[in-house]
N, C-alpha and C positions, 0 to 999 in steps of 0.2 A: 600809502596808496593801496596796499594789500587789503586792508579792511574795507576800503571803498569798493574795490573790485569784487570782493566776496559778497558785499551787500547787493551790488548790481546783479551778480550771478544768482544769489539767493532769491532775488525778486524776479528772476526769470530772464534777465537780460544777458546779452553777449558783449564781450569786451575784446578789443584788439589792443594789445600792449605794444608800446614802442618806447624803448629806452634810449633817450636822446644821447646819453653818455656813451653809448656803444656805436653811434653813427658818426660819420665824418661829414659834418656840416660846417662849411666855411662861413665866416662872417659876411654880411652884405658888403660889397665893395663899391656901391653907388656908381655902377657903370651905366645904369639906366636902360638896360635892355628890356627890363620889365615894363618900363614906361613906353618904350617904342614898339615892342613886340608882344607885350602881354605875357611874357614868359621870362623867368630868370635864366641868365646865360651860364651860370655856374653849374657845372655838371658834377654833382656829388650826391650824397644820400638824401638830400632834401627833395630832390625831384619827385620821387614816388609819393612823398607826403602831401604834395599840393592837391592831388586828386582826392586823397583820403580826407583831407581837411574840407574840401568842397562838398563831399558826399555824406559825411557823417551826420547823424541826427543829434549827437551830443558830444561834448568834449570835456574831459577831466584832465587838468594839468597839475602836476605835482612838482614842486621845486623847493629846495631849502632857500632860506634867505641868507645872502652873503653880502655884508656891507650895505644893508638896506635895499638890496636888489635881488632879482632872481639869479640863479646860477648862470655861469657863462654859457653852458650848453643850451639852457633855456632861452637866454637872451639872443644867442645866435639864431636859434630856431624862430623865435618871434620876429626878429629883424628881417629874416629872409622871407617872412610873410609880406614884406613890402611889395612883392610881386602880386599878391592877391589884392593889396590895397590899391595898387595901380589899376588892376582890372576893374575894381569896384568904383573908384573915384575919378580916375583919369580917362578910362575907356568907357565908363558907364555901363559895364556889363555885370550881370549878376555873379556873385561868388557862390552863393548857396545853391547847391544842387541836390539838397536833401529831399527825399520823397515825402517827408512829414511836414515840410514848411518851416515853422519857427524852430530854431535850435537853441539849446541851452548849454551853459558851461558851469563847471565847478572848479574852484581853485583850492588846492591842498598844500599846506606849507608848514615848515617848522624853522625856527630861528633861535639863535643863542644869545642875542643881545637883550639887555634889559631895557633898551630904549623904548619909550612910549609910542613912537611912530615907526617901529621896525617894519610893519607890514604895509604901510601906506604906499610906498613906491611899487612894490610887487603887485599890489591890488590895482593900482592905476594902470600899470603895464598890462595886466591880464584883461582888464575891462576894455582897453583900447584894442588889444588883440581880438577879443570877442566881437567888437564892433566891426572890425575888418572882415570877420567871418560871418557877419549877419547872425550872431548868436547873442542871447541874453544871459547876463550873469545871474545865476540862481543863488549860489551860496559860496562861502569860503570857510574853510576850517583851518585855523592856524594855531600852532602850539609854540610856546617858548621852550627853551632847554630844560627848565624846571618842570615841564609837563603841564603847565597851566594853559587851558584853552583861552584864547584871546577873543574869540567870537562866539556869540550865542549860536548854537547850531542844534542839529538833531541829536537824539539819543544815539550814541555810537555802538550800542550793542547790535549785533548783526540782524536779528529779526526786526527790531524797531527801526533800524536804519534802512533796511530793505523796504519796509512799508512806507517810510518817509520818502524814499527815493521815487517810488512809483507814484505817490501823490504829487510830488513836485515836478518830476521829470519823466513822464511816461515814455519819452523818446529814448531813455536809457536802455530800453530793451535791445537796442542795436548800437550801443555806445562804443566809441573808440577812446582809448586811453593813451595819453602821452606822459611818460615819466622822464625826469631828468636823467 
C-alpha cells in the first residue's frame, strides 16, 4: 500500500489512511437494525467510517489473502457495510455522497498460496463491496509470495505509476485509503 500512496501523493493527491487492524470492528450480527433504521446498531470503530465511505471520491483497499479470502479484519469491515447495502437496496436511498459523482476503487493484495485461483474470492468480494458503495473497480494488483505479479497492471515505478493513476482515476486527488 505504501507505494500506492506514494504514487497518489506524487500525482498531487491526498490520502487518508485507516488501518483496519488497529480498529475495533465487530462482525455483523444480523440484528437488522440497518434494515429497519438505515444505521448499524453496533457502536464501535466502524461508525465513523460509514460517512467517510459515503463521501470519498475513490477507495483503495489492501488485504493479504488468507485461505482464498480477504483477512478477517477486512471481511468484518466489508460485512459491516451491509448497513450501506440496506440504505441502497432496501431503503432506495443513495449511498454515494461524493462531490465528483462516479467513484473508483483499487484492490491491492498479496498471497502465499500457489493455487491458480487464489485471488478469485477476494476480487469478487471487493467488486461486490464497490457495488454497494456505487464505485467502479478500476484495477487490482496482486502478488504471490514468490513476488510474481498475477495481474497485468501499470508500471509500479513511482513516476510512471503516478501518471497512470491520474489518467485512470483523476478522483484520487482526494482519495481515502483503507488498509488491513
